[in-house]
N, C-alpha and C positions, 0 to 999 in steps of 0.2 A: 755594922748593924747587928751587933751581938756575937755570940759564940755558937758554934755548931752544937746541936742537941746531942745528948747521949742516946745510945741505942734504945729503942722502945721495947719494953718487955710485955706490955699489956695494950690497952686501948686509950685513945685520947678522946674524951667526951666533953663537948663544949656546951651542951644544953642548947640554948637558943642562939648564942653567939660564940664562935671560936676564932681567936685572932692569933696567928703564928707569925713570928718575925725572926729574921736571921739572914746573914750573908749566904749561907748554905744550909738547907734544911733537908733532912733525910728521915723518913719513917719507914722502918722495915726490919728485916731480920739482920742478925749480926754479921753474917758473911757479906751481905750487900753493903752495909755501912762500912765494914772494914775495907772492902774493895774501893769504895768511894773515898776512903781516907777520913771518914767522919767519926770513926771510933776513937777512943782515947789514945792519944799519941800518934795518930795517923797524919799523913800529909795529903790534904784534899786534892782531888784531881781537878783539872781545869774545866771551865764551862764548855770549851770546844770538845773535849773528850767526853764529857757527859752527854752533849747533844748527839755526837756521832755513835758512841759506844753503848749508850743506855737509853736515852729518850727515843732515838731513831733506830734502835736495834731490838727487834722482837725476840731475839734469841738470848738476850741478856738476863741477868738475875733480877732486874727490875720487873720484867714480865713473867719470869719463871722462878719462883722461890724454891729453895731447896727443901723446905718443909711446908707444903701447902696446907691451908686451913680455910674453913668456911666462915671464920669470924671476921667482923669488920673491926678495923683498928682505928678508924676516925669516924666519929658521928657528931653531927651538929645540924642545927636548923639553918644557920648561915656560917660559911667558912671564909675568912679573910686571910690570905697568905701574902706577906711582904718579904721579898727576897732580892738580893742583889745579883747573885750568880745562878742558883738553881734551887728548886724545891721538888723533891721526889717522894712519892707515896707508893710503896711497893704493892704490886698485885699479890693477892693471897690465894687465889684459886685458879691456877692455870688449867687448860684443857676444857674449860667450860666458860660460863659467863664471868667476866672479870669482877673481882670483888676487892674490898679493902676499905672503901668509904661509903657512908650512907648520909647524904646531905639533903636537907630541905624536905619538901613534900609538894603535892600538886598545888599549883597556883602561886608558889613563893617566887619572889623576884630577888635579884642580887644574891642568889644562893651561894655562888662561888665568886669571890672577888680577888683578882691577882694584881699585886702592885710590884713592879720590877724596874729594872734600870733602863728601859727603853725598847721600843718595838724593833729597832735596828741593832740592838746590842746583843752580845752573846750570852743570853740567859735562857734557861730551860725549865720546863715544868712537866710533870707527869703525875697522873692520878688515875686510880682504877676504882670502879664501884658504880653507885647509882646516885643520880641527881634528880630531885623532884620525881622520884619513882620511875626514872627512865634509865635504862642500862644500855650497854653496847654503844654503837655509834650515835644513838639518839641522845645520849647524855652530852655528847660533844657538840651537837648542832642545835641546842635549845635556844640559842640566840643571845645577843648582847644584853638583854634585860635579865637573863639568868646567869650566864657566865660572863663576867665583866673583866675585860683585859685592860689594865692601866699600865702601859709600858712593858707588857709581856711580849716577847718575840713570837709572833704567830706561827713561824716555821718550826719552832722548838717547843711548842705548847700542845700537849696531847692529853686527852681523856680517853681511857680505855683503848689506847693505841691510835686514836683518831685525832687529826688536827682540829683544834677548837675553832668553831666558826666556819669551817670549810664546807661549801655547799655539797661537794661529793663525798665528804667524810674524811678523805685522805688517810684511810686506815692502813696500818701495817698488817701484813699477812705472815703468820709464822710458818705455814707450810709452803715452802718455795719449790719443792721438788715437783717435776712434771712427769706424770705417768708415761711410760714408753708407748709410742703409737707406731704400729707396723703398717706403713703406707702400702708396701708392695709385698704380697704374700708369695713366697717362693713356691709354695705348693700349688699355686694357681698360675704358673708361668705359661702354660700352654693355652693361650687365648684363642688360637685358631688350629683346628685339627682336621685331618683328612681320614676318611674311612674307606675300606674296600667295598663295603655294602652300603647302598643308599637306604636311608631309613624309610623313604616313601616310594610307592610305586610310581613309575614314570613311563609314559608312552612317547615315542618319537613323533615328529611332525607328521610323517606318513606312517600310519599304523592303524590299529583296529578302531580307533576313535575317529578316523578321518575318511571313511568309505564314501561319505557324501560328496567329497571333493571330486570323485571319479565316477559319479553315477551316470554321466552322459557319454562315457567312452565305451566303445565296443571292445570285445576281447581282442587281444593282439593278433590272433590267427585269422580274424575276419577283416583286418585292415588291408585294402587293396593297394598293391604297389604299381608304380608306373611301368607299363609294358616296354619291352625292348623292341623298337621298330626298325633297328638298323638292318637286320637280316630277315625281317618278317613283314614286308610291305603288305602282304595279303591279310595281315591281322586286322580285323575290323576295328580294333581299338586304336590303331595307329592313325595319325592325322592324314597320311597319304591315302588311306583306303576308306576314311570316313566319308559319308555322303554329304555331310554338312561342311566339309573342308573346301575352301574356294579353289 
């Protein structure tokens, strides 16, 4: 299906219709095209390597150009790409909203049409930019009336890093590092402490606050004891001498 294109030095403008065809298509800076083997005299990498190391790798040169620019390299009202192995359009503005292509406008249908070797074949596609004035993940989920996939492998077809037609976006995230989280603070290891001094005043059960419990008692020196009647039968308090004793 043709020969690989030479490295692009400017932009590709198709006006109303832009039709690109080839076994392997690459639009981007020279270092990316050289790595892909699409530069003059190079040996093209396999579709499997492209899918794993470029389309599915957010740290690759496909996502992160060595010389970022805000310019669009592909502009068209409708873009048709026919490829047998892969078609890659490099991101031009990393660190912000992806750029590189400006396709269609509001209300346009069949803005991007991909024709490839089969949905189960090892083909890959990647494009960055805006489609119908939608950027980011929105451009990838515009639906089959806007992004038409004819024989493109949906698992290796991404717009702005997101799987085309995926309900959840299926987007790649460049920042994979996780900030450290200190679950247990060593400075707060003493969860239970004791102190020599109680922080609140405390009265025991029998104390100044409980005099009412003993209001019916006589002083201890007024409590009468049982008399000893063993040697004092004449004691009137003893039963033997009491008049009411039987």
